[in-house]
Each structure stands twice: as C-alpha cells, then as structure tokens.
C-alpha positions as CSV (number, residue, x, y, z in Angstrom):
1,M,-55.2,76.8,-6.0
2,A,-55.0,77.8,-2.4
3,V,-54.6,74.9,0.0
4,S,-55.9,75.2,3.5
5,T,-53.7,74.7,6.6
6,R,-55.9,71.8,7.5
7,I,-55.0,70.0,4.3
8,V,-51.4,70.8,4.6
9,F,-51.1,69.1,7.9
10,A,-53.4,66.2,6.9
11,V,-52.0,65.0,3.6
12,A,-48.9,63.2,4.9
13,A,-51.0,61.3,7.5
14,L,-53.8,60.5,5.1
15,V,-51.6,59.0,2.4
16,A,-50.2,56.6,4.9
17,A,-53.6,55.0,5.2
18,T,-53.5,53.4,1.8
19,L,-49.9,53.2,0.4
20,S,-46.7,51.8,1.7
21,S,-43.3,53.2,1.1
22,P,-41.9,52.4,-2.4
23,A,-38.6,51.5,-0.8
24,T,-40.3,48.9,1.5
25,G,-39.4,45.4,0.3
26,F,-37.2,46.7,-2.5
27,S,-35.1,44.1,-4.1
28,E,-31.7,45.0,-5.5
29,E,-31.6,41.8,-7.6
30,V,-34.7,42.1,-9.8
31,P,-34.4,44.5,-12.7
32,G,-37.4,46.8,-12.9
33,D,-38.0,47.0,-9.2
34,A,-36.2,50.3,-8.7
35,A,-38.6,53.0,-7.5
36,M,-37.9,56.7,-7.7
37,G,-35.9,57.8,-4.7
38,S,-35.4,54.2,-3.3
39,Q,-31.6,54.6,-3.8
40,I,-31.5,58.1,-2.5
41,A,-33.2,57.0,0.7
42,K,-30.7,54.1,0.9
43,H,-27.6,56.1,0.4
44,E,-28.5,59.5,1.8
45,G,-31.0,58.5,4.5
46,R,-34.5,59.4,5.2
47,E,-35.6,62.6,6.8
48,P,-36.1,62.9,10.6
49,V,-39.7,62.7,11.7
50,V,-39.8,66.4,12.7
51,A,-38.9,67.4,9.1
52,R,-41.8,65.6,7.5
53,S,-44.4,66.4,10.1
54,F,-45.4,69.7,8.6
55,G,-46.5,68.5,5.2
56,P,-45.4,70.0,1.9
57,P,-44.0,73.6,1.8
58,V,-46.4,76.5,1.3
59,D,-45.5,79.7,-0.4
60,P,-45.4,82.2,2.5
61,A,-46.5,85.1,0.3
62,T,-49.5,83.4,-1.3
63,G,-50.3,80.5,1.1
64,V,-50.4,78.2,-2.0
65,A,-49.0,74.7,-2.2
66,V,-49.5,72.2,-5.0
67,F,-49.2,68.6,-3.7
68,G,-48.0,65.6,-5.7
69,I,-47.0,62.0,-5.3
70,D,-45.1,59.6,-7.5
71,V,-45.8,55.8,-7.8
72,S,-44.4,52.7,-9.3
73,R,-45.4,49.0,-9.4
74,W,-44.9,48.9,-5.6
75,Q,-48.2,50.7,-5.1
76,G,-50.2,48.4,-7.3
77,D,-53.6,49.8,-8.3
78,V,-53.9,53.2,-6.6
79,D,-57.0,54.7,-5.0
80,W,-56.8,58.0,-6.9
81,W,-60.0,59.4,-5.6
82,H,-58.7,59.1,-2.1
83,H,-55.6,61.2,-2.9
84,W,-57.6,63.7,-5.0
85,H,-60.0,64.4,-2.1
86,N,-57.0,64.9,0.2
87,G,-55.4,67.6,-1.8
88,V,-53.1,65.8,-4.3
89,R,-53.2,67.5,-7.6
90,F,-50.4,66.0,-9.7
91,A,-48.7,62.6,-10.0
92,Y,-45.8,61.0,-11.8
93,V,-46.0,57.3,-12.7
94,K,-43.1,55.0,-13.4
95,A,-43.4,53.8,-17.0
96,T,-40.0,52.2,-17.8
97,E,-36.5,51.2,-16.7
98,G,-33.6,50.6,-19.0
99,T,-34.8,49.1,-22.2
100,G,-36.4,45.9,-20.9
101,Y,-38.9,46.8,-18.2
102,T,-42.4,48.4,-18.2
103,N,-44.5,49.0,-15.1
104,P,-47.3,46.4,-15.1
105,H,-49.6,48.8,-13.2
106,F,-48.9,51.8,-15.5
107,A,-52.2,52.0,-17.3
108,Q,-54.3,52.0,-14.0
109,Q,-51.9,54.5,-12.4
110,Y,-51.4,56.8,-15.3
111,N,-55.0,56.9,-16.6
112,G,-56.5,56.7,-13.1
113,S,-54.8,59.8,-12.0
114,F,-55.9,61.6,-15.1
115,N,-59.5,60.4,-14.8
116,V,-59.9,62.0,-11.3
117,G,-58.6,65.3,-12.6
118,M,-54.9,65.2,-11.7
119,I,-52.1,66.5,-14.0
120,R,-49.9,63.6,-14.5
121,G,-46.7,62.5,-16.2
122,A,-44.5,59.5,-16.7
123,Y,-41.0,58.8,-15.5
124,H,-38.1,56.6,-16.6
125,F,-35.6,55.0,-14.3
126,A,-32.2,55.3,-16.0
127,L,-29.7,52.5,-16.2
128,P,-26.8,54.3,-18.0
129,D,-24.6,51.2,-18.0
130,R,-27.1,49.0,-20.0
131,S,-27.7,51.0,-23.2
132,S,-27.4,54.5,-24.7
133,G,-29.3,57.5,-23.6
134,A,-31.0,57.6,-27.0
135,D,-32.1,54.0,-26.8
136,Q,-33.6,54.5,-23.3
137,A,-35.3,57.7,-24.3
138,N,-36.9,56.0,-27.3
139,Y,-38.0,53.0,-25.2
140,F,-39.5,55.5,-22.7
141,V,-41.5,57.4,-25.4
142,N,-42.6,54.2,-27.0
143,N,-44.0,52.8,-23.7
144,G,-46.0,55.6,-22.1
145,G,-43.5,58.4,-21.7
146,G,-44.8,60.6,-24.5
147,W,-46.3,64.1,-24.1
148,S,-49.4,65.8,-25.5
149,R,-50.5,69.5,-25.2
150,D,-53.7,68.8,-23.3
151,G,-53.0,70.7,-20.2
152,K,-53.0,67.5,-18.2
153,T,-49.8,65.8,-19.3
154,L,-46.4,66.8,-17.7
155,P,-43.2,66.3,-19.7
156,G,-41.6,63.0,-19.0
157,A,-39.1,62.8,-16.2
158,L,-35.7,61.1,-16.2
159,D,-34.9,59.5,-12.8
160,I,-31.1,59.4,-12.4
161,E,-29.8,58.3,-9.1
162,Y,-27.6,55.7,-7.4
163,N,-27.1,52.4,-9.2
164,P,-29.5,49.8,-7.6
165,Y,-27.9,46.8,-9.2
166,G,-24.2,47.1,-8.4
167,E,-21.6,48.6,-6.1
168,N,-20.6,51.4,-8.4
169,K,-22.9,54.3,-7.6
170,C,-22.3,56.0,-10.9
171,Y,-22.8,52.8,-13.0
172,G,-19.1,52.6,-13.9
173,L,-19.3,55.8,-16.0
174,D,-16.9,58.7,-15.5
175,Q,-18.3,62.2,-15.2
176,P,-17.8,63.2,-18.9
177,T,-19.4,60.0,-20.1
178,M,-22.3,60.3,-17.7
179,T,-22.9,63.8,-18.8
180,R,-22.9,62.7,-22.5
181,W,-25.4,59.9,-21.6
182,L,-27.7,62.4,-20.0
183,K,-27.5,64.8,-22.9
184,D,-28.1,61.9,-25.3
185,F,-31.3,61.0,-23.4
186,S,-32.5,64.6,-23.1
187,D,-31.8,65.5,-26.8
188,T,-33.6,62.4,-28.0
189,Y,-36.6,62.9,-25.8
190,H,-36.8,66.5,-27.0
191,H,-36.6,65.4,-30.6
192,R,-39.4,62.8,-30.1
193,T,-41.8,64.9,-28.1
194,G,-40.9,68.6,-28.5
195,R,-40.3,68.8,-24.7
196,W,-37.2,68.7,-22.6
197,P,-37.5,66.0,-19.9
198,V,-37.6,66.9,-16.2
199,I,-34.5,65.7,-14.5
200,Y,-35.0,64.0,-11.1
201,T,-31.8,63.6,-9.0
202,S,-30.2,64.5,-5.7
203,T,-27.5,67.2,-5.3
204,S,-25.0,64.7,-3.9
205,W,-25.4,62.1,-6.7
206,W,-25.2,64.8,-9.4
207,A,-22.0,66.3,-7.9
208,M,-20.4,62.8,-7.6
209,C,-21.4,61.4,-11.0
210,T,-21.5,64.4,-13.3
211,G,-19.2,66.9,-11.6
212,W,-20.0,70.5,-10.9
213,H,-18.7,71.6,-14.3
214,A,-19.3,68.6,-16.5
215,G,-22.5,70.0,-18.0
216,D,-25.2,72.6,-17.6
217,F,-28.7,71.3,-18.0
218,S,-30.4,74.2,-16.2
219,N,-31.3,76.1,-19.4
220,N,-33.6,73.4,-20.8
221,N,-34.4,70.8,-18.2
222,P,-36.7,71.5,-15.2
223,L,-35.2,70.2,-12.0
224,W,-36.9,67.7,-9.7
225,V,-34.7,67.6,-6.7
226,A,-34.8,64.9,-4.0
227,R,-33.9,65.9,-0.5
228,Y,-35.7,64.4,2.5
229,A,-35.3,67.3,4.9
230,A,-36.9,70.6,5.9
231,S,-35.4,72.4,2.9
232,T,-34.0,71.6,-0.5
233,G,-30.5,72.8,0.5
234,V,-28.0,73.5,-2.2
235,L,-29.3,72.6,-5.7
236,P,-27.3,70.6,-8.3
237,H,-24.8,72.5,-10.4
238,A,-26.2,75.5,-12.4
239,W,-29.8,75.2,-11.4
240,R,-30.9,78.3,-9.5
241,V,-34.5,77.1,-8.9
242,Y,-36.2,73.8,-8.6
243,T,-39.5,72.9,-10.3
244,I,-40.5,70.0,-8.1
245,W,-39.2,69.0,-4.7
246,Q,-39.5,65.4,-3.4
247,Y,-39.4,66.4,0.2
248,S,-40.4,63.0,1.8
249,S,-40.2,59.3,0.9
250,T,-42.4,58.3,3.8
251,P,-45.0,56.7,3.7
252,I,-44.9,57.3,-0.1
253,D,-42.9,59.7,-2.2
254,Q,-44.4,63.2,-1.6
255,N,-43.7,66.2,-3.8
256,S,-44.3,69.9,-3.9
257,F,-44.5,72.0,-7.1
258,N,-42.6,75.2,-6.9
259,G,-45.4,77.6,-7.9
260,S,-49.2,78.0,-8.1
261,Y,-51.6,75.6,-9.8
262,D,-51.8,77.7,-12.9
263,R,-48.0,77.5,-13.3
264,L,-48.3,73.7,-13.1
265,V,-50.8,73.9,-15.9
266,A,-48.4,76.1,-17.8
267,L,-45.7,73.4,-17.4
268,A,-48.1,70.8,-18.8
269,L,-49.0,73.0,-21.7
270,G,-45.3,73.7,-22.5
C-alpha cells in the first residue's frame, strides 16, 4: 500500500483534530488509567516538534509506509472513519490492565476499527508486581486479547513500561525475576492462542529492568519499540529489527509498521 507524500505530511495534523493525547489528564492514582507510552513520555520525555513534523517514516526504497495508532479509554468512542480516510491502516486497543481492569470503550474501539477495514489488535498493560505473568496473560485472553486467523487480527501486545503506581520503575522486581515474569506471560499467551505476543517497551526501560543479558525474546516476540524521536535509536537487547515503532505520542500515539501492507497482513495471519 503506497502512501502519498501528501498523506504522510497530513496524518499527524489531522489526527490532532479529534483526539487528545492519552497522557493528558493521566492519573497515577487510579488503577486502569495507564495508557500505552504514558510512562515513557513521563520518564523519557516527548519528542521535539521538529522530530514529529514529518509524519511516520517511509521506506526510501519503496515509498511505502503503513500508519497506525493505539488507543485506550482516554480516547472514548473513536471516529474510525476519520482515521481510515486519513491513511491509518492498523490500530491497537487497550483491553486490560493487571487482572482487575477492562477498558470500558474496548468494544467500540476494537470492533469499530475492524468495521472500517483496519487490521487491529488488543494490548495489555502489565503490572508485574500484582500477579503472575500467567494470570495476567489469561486475564488478557479472556477479556478481548485473543487472536484469530482472519487476516484482520494482530497478535496481542504486552505493554511493559515504567510503573505508573509507585516510585520503583521496575515494580520492585530484580532483573531475573522480571525476565521470568515476561516469559511466563509470553509462554501462557502462546499456549492459549498459538501466537507469541508482541512486546511493547522502550530500550531504556528494558535495559534497566531486564538487563542486557537477562533474556532473549527476539526469536519469538515481535518488537514494538517506543522512542519519540526522529529514529528508533538502539533497539532493546538481542532484537535486530523492530516490527512497529511508536514514533510519537502527540497528539495521540502514532505508529509505523516496519514493512509493506502485505507484510502487516502476514503478521495478522501468523
């Protein structure tokens, strides 16, 4: 799916017309409010204006870009037709957090993106200090995080980032324990769905909380890297390529798939 230069420059401005930043008004006191990237923006900062003014990256060889956004309860009911007509072709929707929260807007967001033609998936915000990886993976699958081979459903994503509800950025877990928690979630999700979950994180958080040599997830888990800058920079340990790049959190989380549209379909098909 080739995307015109006009759309590339227009998407960032057009999404601003309807949706606010998921970090805006974020409360650190209410469980369930944590939106994807809210803590990365808080701890690592937002990108300078010059870095986000060019829209999502385009493959210089093919001129192809595949645009995506991710949403949570902060966006409420989303005008999916607006985003479809402005070049957005995939979406991730927050389904769950921990084992006690489900997104009240999940059905409208998840089904609405599908109904306009987008390829969509669900994500889970991890709280590794609250319950086991297996418990949270099961809760995720049981509450919208499943997968089906319909060519329109992406594998579920695990959002693992800075702790939104306490001072300890790594949830009080040491690196080996965090790595085991992540593997427990990943293995359980794979057992339930037949797919390995996408892992969403930042390089800085991953290095701090899992260590560079604590575990290698690159063989199974597609990487969704968050870095609000003009490039992805160094990727987390062992990953040589990223699958999705969250390149901006303003005015809404904006993502680029690393490949052509047919490769995005292939990811959905497994």
